[in-house]
C-alpha positions as a Markdown table, in Angstrom:
| # | Residue | x | y | z |
|---|---|---|---|---|
| 1 | Unk | -46.2 | 24.1 | 16.2 |
| 2 | Unk | -47.2 | 20.6 | 15.3 |
| 3 | Unk | -50.2 | 19.9 | 13.2 |
| 4 | Unk | -52.0 | 16.7 | 12.3 |
| 5 | Unk | -53.2 | 16.8 | 8.7 |
| 6 | Unk | -56.0 | 14.5 | 7.8 |
| 7 | Unk | -55.9 | 13.7 | 4.0 |
| 8 | Unk | -58.8 | 15.5 | 2.2 |
| 9 | Unk | -59.4 | 16.9 | -1.2 |
| 10 | Unk | -58.9 | 20.6 | -1.5 |
| 11 | Unk | -61.5 | 22.5 | -3.5 |
| 12 | Unk | -62.4 | 26.1 | -4.3 |
| 13 | Unk | -60.9 | 29.3 | -5.5 |
| 14 | Unk | -57.6 | 30.7 | -4.1 |
| 15 | Unk | -55.7 | 33.9 | -4.7 |
| 16 | Unk | -52.1 | 33.5 | -3.6 |
| 17 | Unk | -50.6 | 36.1 | -1.3 |
| 18 | Unk | -48.8 | 39.2 | -2.5 |
| 19 | Unk | -45.3 | 38.6 | -4.0 |
| 20 | Unk | -42.7 | 38.7 | -1.2 |
| 21 | Unk | -40.0 | 39.4 | -3.8 |
| 22 | Unk | -41.8 | 42.4 | -5.3 |
| 23 | Unk | -42.7 | 43.7 | -1.9 |
| 24 | Unk | -39.1 | 43.8 | -0.7 |
| 25 | Unk | -38.1 | 45.7 | -3.8 |
| 26 | Unk | -41.0 | 48.2 | -3.6 |
| 27 | Unk | -40.4 | 48.9 | 0.1 |
| 28 | Unk | -36.7 | 49.6 | -0.4 |
| 29 | Unk | -37.3 | 51.9 | -3.3 |
| 30 | Unk | -40.1 | 53.7 | -1.4 |
| 31 | Unk | -37.8 | 54.2 | 1.6 |
| 32 | Unk | -35.0 | 55.6 | -0.6 |
| 33 | Unk | -37.5 | 58.0 | -2.2 |
| 34 | Unk | -38.4 | 59.5 | 1.2 |
| 35 | Unk | -41.9 | 60.7 | 2.0 |
| 36 | Unk | -44.8 | 60.5 | -0.4 |
| 37 | Unk | -44.7 | 56.8 | -1.5 |
| 38 | Unk | -47.3 | 54.1 | -0.7 |
| 39 | Unk | -46.9 | 50.4 | -1.1 |
| 40 | Unk | -50.3 | 48.6 | -1.2 |
| 41 | Unk | -51.3 | 45.0 | -0.8 |
| 42 | Unk | -48.5 | 44.0 | 1.6 |
| 43 | Unk | -48.5 | 40.7 | 3.4 |
| 44 | Unk | -47.0 | 41.0 | 6.8 |
| 45 | Unk | -44.8 | 37.9 | 6.6 |
| 46 | Unk | -41.7 | 37.6 | 8.8 |
| 47 | Unk | -39.4 | 38.4 | 5.9 |
| 48 | Unk | -41.3 | 41.6 | 4.9 |
| 49 | Unk | -41.4 | 42.8 | 8.5 |
| 50 | Unk | -37.6 | 42.2 | 8.6 |
| 51 | Unk | -37.1 | 44.5 | 5.7 |
| 52 | Unk | -39.4 | 47.2 | 7.1 |
| 53 | Unk | -37.7 | 47.0 | 10.5 |
| 54 | Unk | -34.2 | 47.4 | 8.9 |
| 55 | Unk | -35.3 | 50.3 | 6.6 |
| 56 | Unk | -36.6 | 52.2 | 9.7 |
| 57 | Unk | -33.3 | 51.6 | 11.4 |
| 58 | Unk | -31.2 | 52.8 | 8.5 |
| 59 | Unk | -33.3 | 56.0 | 8.4 |
| 60 | Unk | -34.3 | 58.3 | 5.6 |
| 61 | Unk | -32.0 | 59.1 | 2.7 |
| 62 | Unk | -30.9 | 62.7 | 2.8 |
| 63 | Unk | -28.1 | 62.7 | 0.1 |
| 64 | Unk | -24.4 | 61.8 | 0.2 |
| 65 | Unk | -23.7 | 64.2 | 3.1 |
| 66 | Unk | -26.5 | 63.0 | 5.3 |
| 67 | Unk | -26.0 | 63.7 | 9.0 |
| 68 | Unk | -26.9 | 60.0 | 9.5 |
| 69 | Unk | -23.4 | 59.2 | 8.5 |
| 70 | Unk | -22.0 | 60.9 | 11.6 |
| 71 | Unk | -23.8 | 58.6 | 14.1 |
| 72 | Unk | -23.2 | 55.0 | 15.0 |
| 73 | Unk | -23.7 | 52.3 | 12.5 |
| 74 | Unk | -27.2 | 50.9 | 12.5 |
| 75 | Unk | -28.0 | 47.5 | 14.0 |
| 76 | Unk | -30.0 | 45.6 | 11.4 |
| 77 | Unk | -31.8 | 42.5 | 12.5 |
| 78 | Unk | -32.7 | 40.6 | 9.2 |
| 79 | Unk | -34.5 | 37.7 | 10.9 |
| 80 | Unk | -34.2 | 34.8 | 8.5 |
| 81 | Unk | -34.5 | 36.9 | 5.3 |
| 82 | Unk | -31.7 | 36.4 | 2.8 |
| 83 | Unk | -33.2 | 39.1 | 0.6 |
| 84 | Unk | -33.2 | 41.6 | 3.5 |
| 85 | Unk | -29.6 | 40.9 | 4.3 |
| 86 | Unk | -28.2 | 40.9 | 0.8 |
| 87 | Unk | -30.3 | 43.8 | -0.5 |
| 88 | Unk | -29.4 | 46.1 | 2.4 |
| 89 | Unk | -25.7 | 45.5 | 2.7 |
| 90 | Unk | -24.8 | 47.9 | -0.2 |
| 91 | Unk | -27.6 | 50.3 | 0.7 |
| 92 | Unk | -26.4 | 50.6 | 4.3 |
| 93 | Unk | -22.9 | 51.4 | 3.0 |
| 94 | Unk | -24.3 | 54.0 | 0.6 |
| 95 | Unk | -26.6 | 55.7 | 3.1 |
| 96 | Unk | -25.0 | 55.1 | 6.5 |
| 97 | Unk | -21.4 | 54.1 | 5.8 |
| 98 | Unk | -22.2 | 50.5 | 6.8 |
| 99 | Unk | -24.1 | 48.5 | 9.4 |
| 100 | Unk | -24.1 | 45.6 | 11.9 |
| 101 | Unk | -26.2 | 42.8 | 10.5 |
| 102 | Unk | -27.6 | 39.9 | 12.5 |
| 103 | Unk | -30.1 | 37.2 | 11.8 |
| 104 | Unk | -31.6 | 33.9 | 12.9 |
| 105 | Unk | -31.7 | 30.3 | 11.7 |
| 106 | Unk | -29.2 | 29.6 | 9.0 |
| 107 | Unk | -29.2 | 33.2 | 7.7 |
| 108 | Unk | -25.7 | 34.2 | 8.9 |
| 109 | Unk | -24.3 | 31.0 | 7.5 |
| 110 | Unk | -25.4 | 31.8 | 4.0 |
| 111 | Unk | -22.4 | 32.8 | 1.8 |
| 112 | Unk | -21.6 | 36.5 | 1.1 |
| 113 | Unk | -18.4 | 35.8 | -0.9 |
| 114 | Unk | -19.4 | 37.9 | -3.9 |
| 115 | Unk | -19.7 | 41.0 | -1.7 |
| 116 | Unk | -16.6 | 40.1 | 0.3 |
| 117 | Unk | -14.5 | 39.8 | -2.9 |
| 118 | Unk | -15.8 | 43.2 | -4.0 |
| 119 | Unk | -15.1 | 44.8 | -0.6 |
| 120 | Unk | -11.5 | 43.5 | -0.7 |
| 121 | Unk | -11.1 | 45.2 | -4.0 |
| 122 | Unk | -12.9 | 48.5 | -3.0 |
| 123 | Unk | -11.4 | 48.9 | 0.5 |
| 124 | Unk | -14.6 | 48.3 | 2.4 |
| 125 | Unk | -14.0 | 46.6 | 5.7 |
| 126 | Unk | -16.0 | 43.6 | 6.9 |
| 127 | Unk | -15.9 | 41.3 | 9.9 |
| 128 | Unk | -18.1 | 38.3 | 10.5 |
| 129 | Unk | -18.0 | 37.0 | 14.1 |
| 130 | Unk | -20.3 | 35.4 | 16.5 |
| 131 | Unk | -23.3 | 35.7 | 14.2 |
| 132 | Unk | -22.7 | 39.4 | 13.5 |
| 133 | Unk | -21.6 | 40.8 | 10.1 |
| 134 | Unk | -20.1 | 44.3 | 10.4 |
| 135 | Unk | -19.5 | 46.2 | 7.2 |
| 136 | Unk | -18.0 | 49.7 | 7.1 |
| 137 | Unk | -16.6 | 52.0 | 4.5 |
| 138 | Unk | -17.3 | 54.2 | 1.6 |
| 139 | Unk | -19.1 | 52.7 | -1.4 |
| 140 | Unk | -17.5 | 54.2 | -4.5 |
| 141 | Unk | -18.7 | 54.3 | -8.1 |
| 142 | Unk | -16.9 | 52.2 | -10.7 |
| 143 | Unk | -16.8 | 48.6 | -12.0 |
| 144 | Unk | -18.3 | 45.8 | -9.9 |
| 145 | Unk | -17.5 | 42.3 | -11.1 |
| 146 | Unk | -19.4 | 39.4 | -9.6 |
| 147 | Unk | -20.7 | 36.0 | -10.6 |
| 148 | Unk | -24.2 | 35.7 | -12.0 |
| 149 | Unk | -24.7 | 32.1 | -10.9 |
| 150 | Unk | -24.5 | 32.4 | -7.1 |
| 151 | Unk | -27.5 | 34.6 | -6.3 |
| 152 | Unk | -29.2 | 37.4 | -8.0 |
| 153 | Unk | -29.7 | 39.1 | -4.6 |
| 154 | Unk | -26.1 | 40.5 | -4.7 |
| 155 | Unk | -26.9 | 42.1 | -8.1 |
| 156 | Unk | -30.1 | 43.6 | -6.7 |
| 157 | Unk | -28.4 | 45.1 | -3.7 |
| 158 | Unk | -25.9 | 46.9 | -5.9 |
| 159 | Unk | -28.6 | 48.0 | -8.3 |
| 160 | Unk | -30.3 | 49.9 | -5.5 |
| 161 | Unk | -27.2 | 51.5 | -4.0 |
| 162 | Unk | -25.1 | 52.4 | -7.0 |
| 163 | Unk | -27.5 | 55.0 | -8.5 |
| 164 | Unk | -27.1 | 57.0 | -5.2 |
| 165 | Unk | -23.4 | 57.5 | -5.8 |
| 166 | Unk | -22.0 | 60.6 | -7.4 |
| 167 | Unk | -20.3 | 58.8 | -10.4 |
| 168 | Unk | -21.4 | 56.2 | -12.9 |
| 169 | Unk | -21.0 | 52.5 | -12.3 |
| 170 | Unk | -21.0 | 49.2 | -14.2 |
| 171 | Unk | -22.1 | 45.8 | -12.9 |
| 172 | Unk | -20.2 | 43.2 | -14.9 |
| 173 | Unk | -21.2 | 39.5 | -14.5 |
| 174 | Unk | -18.3 | 37.0 | -14.8 |
| 175 | Unk | -20.7 | 34.1 | -15.4 |
| 176 | Unk | -24.1 | 33.6 | -17.0 |
| 177 | Unk | -26.9 | 35.1 | -15.0 |
| 178 | Unk | -29.3 | 32.7 | -13.2 |
| 179 | Unk | -32.6 | 33.7 | -11.8 |
| 180 | Unk | -32.8 | 36.5 | -14.3 |
| 181 | Unk | -36.4 | 37.0 | -13.5 |
| 182 | Unk | -35.5 | 38.4 | -10.1 |
| 183 | Unk | -33.1 | 41.0 | -11.7 |
| 184 | Unk | -35.9 | 41.9 | -14.1 |
| 185 | Unk | -38.2 | 42.5 | -11.1 |
| 186 | Unk | -35.6 | 44.8 | -9.6 |
| 187 | Unk | -35.2 | 46.8 | -12.8 |
| 188 | Unk | -39.0 | 47.1 | -13.0 |
| 189 | Unk | -39.2 | 48.4 | -9.5 |
| 190 | Unk | -36.3 | 50.8 | -10.0 |
| 191 | Unk | -37.9 | 52.2 | -13.1 |
| 192 | Unk | -41.2 | 52.7 | -11.3 |
| 193 | Unk | -39.4 | 54.9 | -8.8 |
| 194 | Unk | -37.5 | 56.9 | -11.4 |
| 195 | Unk | -34.2 | 55.1 | -11.5 |
| 196 | Unk | -32.6 | 54.4 | -14.9 |
| 197 | Unk | -30.4 | 51.3 | -15.4 |
| 198 | Unk | -29.7 | 49.7 | -18.8 |
| 199 | Unk | -28.2 | 46.5 | -20.1 |
| 200 | Unk | -25.1 | 47.2 | -22.3 |
| 201 | Unk | -25.0 | 43.5 | -23.2 |
| 202 | Unk | -26.2 | 40.3 | -21.6 |
| 203 | Unk | -23.6 | 40.5 | -18.8 |
| 204 | Unk | -23.2 | 44.2 | -18.3 |
| 205 | Unk | -25.5 | 46.7 | -16.5 |
| 206 | Unk | -24.9 | 50.4 | -16.8 |
| 207 | Unk | -25.8 | 52.4 | -13.7 |
| 208 | Unk | -25.7 | 56.2 | -14.0 |
| 209 | Unk | -24.8 | 57.9 | -10.7 |
| 210 | Unk | -26.3 | 61.0 | -9.1 |
| 211 | Unk | -29.9 | 59.7 | -9.4 |
| 212 | Unk | -32.7 | 60.2 | -7.0 |
| 213 | Unk | -35.6 | 58.0 | -6.2 |
| 214 | Unk | -39.0 | 59.6 | -6.9 |
| 215 | Unk | -42.1 | 58.8 | -4.7 |
| 216 | Unk | -44.6 | 56.4 | -6.2 |
| 217 | Unk | -47.8 | 54.6 | -5.3 |
| 218 | Unk | -47.4 | 50.9 | -6.1 |
| 219 | Unk | -49.4 | 47.7 | -5.6 |
| 220 | Unk | -47.8 | 44.4 | -5.0 |
| 221 | Unk | -49.0 | 41.7 | -7.3 |
| 222 | Unk | -49.8 | 38.1 | -6.4 |
| 223 | Unk | -46.9 | 35.7 | -5.9 |
| 224 | Unk | -46.2 | 33.1 | -8.6 |
| 225 | Unk | -43.8 | 31.1 | -6.3 |
| 226 | Unk | -46.6 | 30.6 | -3.8 |
| 227 | Unk | -49.1 | 29.8 | -6.6 |
| 228 | Unk | -46.8 | 26.9 | -7.3 |
| 229 | Unk | -48.1 | 25.0 | -4.3 |
| 230 | Unk | -51.7 | 25.4 | -5.5 |
| 231 | Unk | -50.7 | 24.3 | -9.0 |
| 232 | Unk | -49.2 | 21.2 | -7.3 |
| 233 | Unk | -52.5 | 20.7 | -5.5 |
| 234 | Unk | -54.3 | 20.7 | -8.9 |
| 235 | Unk | -51.7 | 18.3 | -10.2 |
| 236 | Unk | -52.5 | 15.9 | -7.4 |
| 237 | Unk | -56.2 | 15.9 | -8.3 |
| 238 | Unk | -57.5 | 18.7 | -6.1 |
| 239 | Unk | -60.0 | 20.9 | -8.0 |
| 240 | Unk | -58.4 | 24.2 | -7.0 |
| 241 | Unk | -59.0 | 27.4 | -9.1 |
| 242 | Unk | -56.1 | 29.8 | -8.9 |
| 243 | Unk | -57.1 | 33.4 | -9.3 |
| 244 | Unk | -55.6 | 36.9 | -9.3 |
| 245 | Unk | -52.4 | 36.2 | -11.1 |
| 246 | Unk | -50.8 | 38.7 | -13.5 |
| 247 | Unk | -50.1 | 37.0 | -16.8 |
| 248 | Unk | -47.6 | 39.7 | -17.8 |
| 249 | Unk | -45.6 | 39.5 | -14.5 |
| 250 | Unk | -41.8 | 39.8 | -14.5 |
| 251 | Unk | -41.7 | 37.1 | -11.9 |
| 252 | Unk | -39.6 | 34.2 | -13.2 |
| 253 | Unk | -41.7 | 31.7 | -11.2 |
| 254 | Unk | -44.5 | 32.3 | -13.7 |
| 255 | Unk | -42.9 | 29.3 | -15.5 |
| 256 | Unk | -44.9 | 27.2 | -13.1 |
| 257 | Unk | -47.7 | 27.2 | -15.6 |
| 258 | Unk | -45.5 | 25.6 | -18.2 |
| 259 | Unk | -43.9 | 23.1 | -15.8 |
| 260 | Unk | -47.4 | 22.2 | -14.4 |
| 261 | Unk | -48.4 | 21.2 | -18.0 |
| 262 | Unk | -45.3 | 19.1 | -18.4 |
| 263 | Unk | -45.9 | 17.3 | -15.1 |
| 264 | Unk | -49.5 | 16.5 | -16.1 |
| 265 | Unk | -48.2 | 14.7 | -19.2 |
| 266 | Unk | -46.8 | 11.2 | -19.7 |
| 267 | Unk | -43.2 | 10.1 | -19.8 |
| 268 | Unk | -40.0 | 11.3 | -18.3 |
| 269 | Unk | -39.8 | 15.0 | -17.7 |
| 270 | Unk | -36.7 | 17.1 | -17.0 |
| 271 | Unk | -37.2 | 20.5 | -15.4 |
| 272 | Unk | -34.4 | 23.1 | -15.3 |
| 273 | Unk | -34.8 | 25.2 | -12.2 |
| 274 | Unk | -31.7 | 27.4 | -12.5 |
| 275 | Unk | -34.1 | 30.4 | -13.1 |
| 276 | Unk | -36.8 | 29.3 | -10.6 |
| 277 | Unk | -35.3 | 27.5 | -7.6 |
| 278 | Unk | -38.1 | 28.5 | -5.2 |
| 279 | Unk | -40.5 | 26.3 | -7.2 |
| 280 | Unk | -38.7 | 23.0 | -6.4 |
| 281 | Unk | -40.7 | 21.9 | -3.3 |
| 282 | Unk | -44.0 | 22.5 | -5.2 |
| 283 | Unk | -42.7 | 20.7 | -8.3 |
| 284 | Unk | -41.4 | 17.8 | -6.2 |
| 285 | Unk | -44.8 | 17.3 | -4.5 |
| 286 | Unk | -46.5 | 17.1 | -7.9 |
| 287 | Unk | -43.8 | 14.8 | -9.4 |
| 288 | Unk | -44.0 | 12.5 | -6.4 |
| 289 | Unk | -47.5 | 11.3 | -7.5 |
| 290 | Unk | -46.8 | 10.9 | -11.2 |
| 291 | Unk | -47.4 | 7.2 | -10.9 |
| 292 | Unk | -44.6 | 5.3 | -12.7 |
| 293 | Unk | -43.3 | 8.4 | -14.4 |
| 294 | Unk | -39.8 | 9.8 | -13.8 |
| 295 | Unk | -39.0 | 13.5 | -13.2 |
| 296 | Unk | -35.5 | 15.0 | -13.1 |
| 297 | Unk | -35.2 | 18.4 | -11.4 |
| 298 | Unk | -31.8 | 19.8 | -12.5 |
| 299 | Unk | -29.5 | 22.8 | -11.9 |
| 300 | Unk | -30.7 | 23.1 | -8.3 |
| 301 | Unk | -27.4 | 23.3 | -6.4 |
| 302 | Unk | -28.3 | 26.7 | -4.9 |
| 303 | Unk | -31.1 | 25.1 | -2.9 |
| 304 | Unk | -28.6 | 23.7 | -0.5 |
| 305 | Unk | -28.1 | 27.2 | 1.0 |
| 306 | Unk | -31.7 | 28.1 | 1.6 |
| 307 | Unk | -33.5 | 28.0 | 5.0 |
| 308 | Unk | -32.7 | 24.3 | 4.9 |
| 309 | Unk | -30.6 | 22.2 | 2.6 |
| 310 | Unk | -33.7 | 22.1 | 0.4 |
| 311 | Unk | -32.6 | 19.2 | -1.9 |
| 312 | Unk | -31.9 | 17.0 | 1.1 |
| 313 | Unk | -35.1 | 18.2 | 2.9 |
| 314 | Unk | -37.3 | 17.5 | -0.1 |
| 315 | Unk | -35.9 | 14.0 | -0.5 |
| 316 | Unk | -35.9 | 13.1 | 3.2 |
| 317 | Unk | -39.5 | 14.2 | 3.9 |
| 318 | Unk | -41.1 | 12.9 | 0.8 |
| 319 | Unk | -39.4 | 9.6 | 1.3 |
| 320 | Unk | -40.8 | 9.4 | 4.8 |
| 321 | Unk | -44.2 | 9.5 | 3.2 |
| 322 | Unk | -43.4 | 6.7 | 0.8 |
| 323 | Unk | -42.1 | 8.9 | -2.1 |
| 324 | Unk | -39.2 | 7.7 | -4.3 |
| 325 | Unk | -36.7 | 10.5 | -4.5 |
| 326 | Unk | -32.9 | 10.4 | -5.0 |
| 327 | Unk | -30.5 | 13.4 | -4.9 |
| 328 | Unk | -27.2 | 14.4 | -6.4 |
| 329 | Unk | -25.2 | 17.5 | -5.5 |
| 330 | Unk | -27.4 | 19.6 | -7.9 |
| 331 | Unk | -30.5 | 17.6 | -8.8 |
| 332 | Unk | -33.4 | 15.4 | -7.7 |
| 333 | Unk | -34.8 | 12.4 | -9.5 |
| 334 | Unk | -38.3 | 11.5 | -8.5 |
| 335 | Unk | -40.2 | 8.3 | -9.5 |
| 336 | Unk | -43.9 | 8.8 | -9.1 |
| 337 | Unk | -46.0 | 6.5 | -6.8 |
| 338 | Unk | -49.7 | 6.0 | -6.7 |
| 339 | Unk | -50.3 | 7.2 | -3.2 |
| 340 | Unk | -48.2 | 8.4 | -0.2 |
| 341 | Unk | -48.5 | 6.9 | 3.3 |
| 342 | Unk | -49.2 | 8.8 | 6.5 |
| 343 | Unk | -46.6 | 9.4 | 9.1 |
| 344 | Unk | -44.5 | 12.0 | 10.9 |
| 345 | Unk | -42.6 | 14.6 | 8.9 |
| 346 | Unk | -40.6 | 17.8 | 9.7 |
| 347 | Unk | -40.5 | 21.2 | 8.0 |
| 348 | Unk | -36.8 | 21.7 | 8.8 |
| 349 | Unk | -37.8 | 25.3 | 9.8 |
| 350 | Unk | -38.3 | 25.9 | 6.1 |
| 351 | Unk | -41.6 | 27.5 | 4.9 |
| 352 | Unk | -41.5 | 25.9 | 1.5 |
| 353 | Unk | -40.9 | 22.4 | 2.9 |
| 354 | Unk | -43.9 | 22.9 | 5.2 |
| 355 | Unk | -46.2 | 23.9 | 2.3 |
| 356 | Unk | -44.9 | 21.0 | 0.2 |
| 357 | Unk | -45.8 | 18.5 | 2.8 |
| 358 | Unk | -49.2 | 20.0 | 3.3 |
| 359 | Unk | -50.0 | 19.6 | -0.4 |
| 360 | Unk | -48.5 | 16.1 | -0.6 |
| 361 | Unk | -50.7 | 15.1 | 2.4 |
| 362 | Unk | -53.8 | 15.4 | 0.3 |
| 363 | Unk | -52.8 | 12.2 | -1.4 |
| 364 | Unk | -51.7 | 10.3 | 1.7 |
| 365 | Unk | -53.4 | 7.1 | 2.9 |
| 366 | Unk | -53.4 | 8.2 | 6.6 |
| 367 | Unk | -52.9 | 11.2 | 8.8 |
| 368 | Unk | -49.6 | 13.2 | 8.5 |
| 369 | Unk | -48.1 | 14.8 | 11.6 |
| 370 | Unk | -46.1 | 17.9 | 10.6 |
| 371 | Unk | -43.6 | 19.4 | 13.0 |
| 372 | Unk | -42.6 | 23.0 | 12.4 |
| 373 | Unk | -45.8 | 24.1 | 10.7 |
| 374 | Unk | -45.3 | 27.7 | 11.9 |
| 375 | Unk | -42.5 | 28.1 | 9.5 |
| 376 | Unk | -45.0 | 29.2 | 6.8 |
| 377 | Unk | -45.0 | 32.6 | 8.6 |
| 378 | Unk | -41.8 | 33.5 | 6.9 |
| 379 | Unk | -43.5 | 34.0 | 3.5 |
| 380 | Unk | -47.2 | 33.0 | 3.7 |
| 381 | Unk | -48.6 | 33.7 | 7.1 |
| 382 | Unk | -52.2 | 32.9 | 6.0 |
| 383 | Unk | -51.3 | 29.5 | 4.4 |
| 384 | Unk | -53.1 | 27.4 | 7.0 |
| 385 | Unk | -56.1 | 29.6 | 6.9 |
| 386 | Unk | -56.3 | 29.3 | 3.1 |
| 387 | Unk | -55.7 | 25.5 | 3.4 |
| 388 | Unk | -58.7 | 25.2 | 5.7 |
| 389 | Unk | -60.9 | 27.4 | 3.5 |
| 390 | Unk | -60.2 | 25.0 | 0.7 |
| 391 | Unk | -61.5 | 22.2 | 2.9 |
| 392 | Unk | -58.1 | 21.0 | 4.2 |
| 393 | Unk | -58.4 | 19.3 | 7.6 |
| 394 | Unk | -55.8 | 20.2 | 10.2 |
| 395 | Unk | -55.7 | 20.0 | 14.0 |
| 396 | Unk | -53.0 | 20.9 | 16.5 |
| 397 | Unk | -51.3 | 18.0 | 18.3 |
């Protein structure tokens, strides 16, 4: 879908959509608890539908000797959801003895080495061929060593599966943990459904075995990563009021409040995004219009393996609109300009790039033609509706 965005000031109150990250976690825990749970305030984004679809295919958890283990491995279509894929690989092993995982876009190109290294050690077989990842074997309790600086999604997947095993386990991080907020969200969801996991030290998680998930009614809170785009809109001079956020949230992206204040100030600003990589497109949109001021966005290497190479996509598309952005292997440097130009841009099939460009367009001198606008459906299907309700002007090409 291609949209023509006519620059206009956004104004009004906005409540960001429910947290995709929390919704994944609640849905998985609810499925492992069996009947009796309810997850309220779900947004039916493509990623959430992927998790729901895969959980239905895996089937209900009936204990270690479940008859489900005696039937064929489930076929699990993860769409373009990295969370769905990485969360469910260990769960499928624990519940069904494995699974056949497929996806679209760049999903099956995204690295799974931390799991593969563990599987080599534990005797779990895996084959990745023609866009299908097949894993099969017995997940056993014990020590699981993996890096903490690749993706917290690997840690979360293990945290869901290991409590189901008969013996105790440890997750031992070989490097410092990045995106700790996401692990905190996982531990919060596990506790809500009756699962106990504790930190022995800053790099060791103790996971008792033989646990059972308990049914629970839960409500998904608003998403701080999506709020980041509306904070960027405020930073660009749009009088937007952001409502409905939990100030006590475990979401690491709540740091957008602090980074927003920094970007509204004068002088050179350096933002470390190792704990909040999803905020980079929103931060870049704000930084692009800090006239004459320099912003360094650092520790962002993991953005190269998202739906697009997000460091490259941010630079390329903002520069098309007259922004001044340079990139290194793990950072962006942005020199703010007074206004952006109009022109043609592309979302790179990346929901966060599409939203970044929509917000940046509010400070363009002429219309912006955006290709791939439908990519917002991955995480924020009502984005364009909300944009119009805030007086944004869009029209299909």
